[in-house]
Steps between C-alpha positions, in 0.01 A plus 500: 500500500193287449492584124861393458427170675198442274711567188770256622238240579338552159841470324582186697159352414547572129852356507380188685213457257734528201747249646216271609348505152832410346541208742155374403575557132820293533306213649240529225766514224649171616166334431466640147624272217810648338575717803690247710218267597221339310294190458631155579517404134773752417867417462720532805849645499643146469317449170257247643129552443263528796196273527222369718413188299691268266280632218643853559840381376596509131531179299854371458470379140656172612287190563749383765479808724185619671443854629402516866440764765712466813478765774362760253786440252474315169738208474517186289499137597618217277283213384597148607727293277292309246221760474391537136611819322515638146768772492736479202577137421425401859259237621559469878612728782834412657409621850736797465266722296608378155285333234718224354458223241547216747591385847512131406493296178126445552447872422656456152342376175510126440799373308510216249626144527843637415484823703465537872361827636727687742467807719831678540549848644119542507479445122359203308707304253560151369774248545550287189560128533815367342458401134400137466338484845244220504147600599198290594350527149814438297548632153811455290745778590323591827557854621669592177240716322307643795790696644 
């Protein structure tokens, strides 16, 4: 009867060892990149990228958004309105993450005596004075040929 007890004990030990190894292997697999876990710079299931520092986050390609690390997740923050930028035809950030031509007329190129610079819908343009408008340095036919 002692031999049968030893065999049962041995079988139970082998079975426990096999199950125990698998439990350890499962824990280890979760810490292996590509096996369900991984380093903190890998993508999460939500598509966000993990990070420890702002420099761990990828560049946005937009002068008006800045990558930042918040609670181990890469996010972006927007630059303040008026911050200089150079994306597309833009010149200044609008505070919403867009690089636009202007926020005010002062952001637009200077006009002439017969053109006033305007900023409309975040784009620069000119407003022409009415033909014949008198200017401080009058010339015959003011505001006729410059428009």
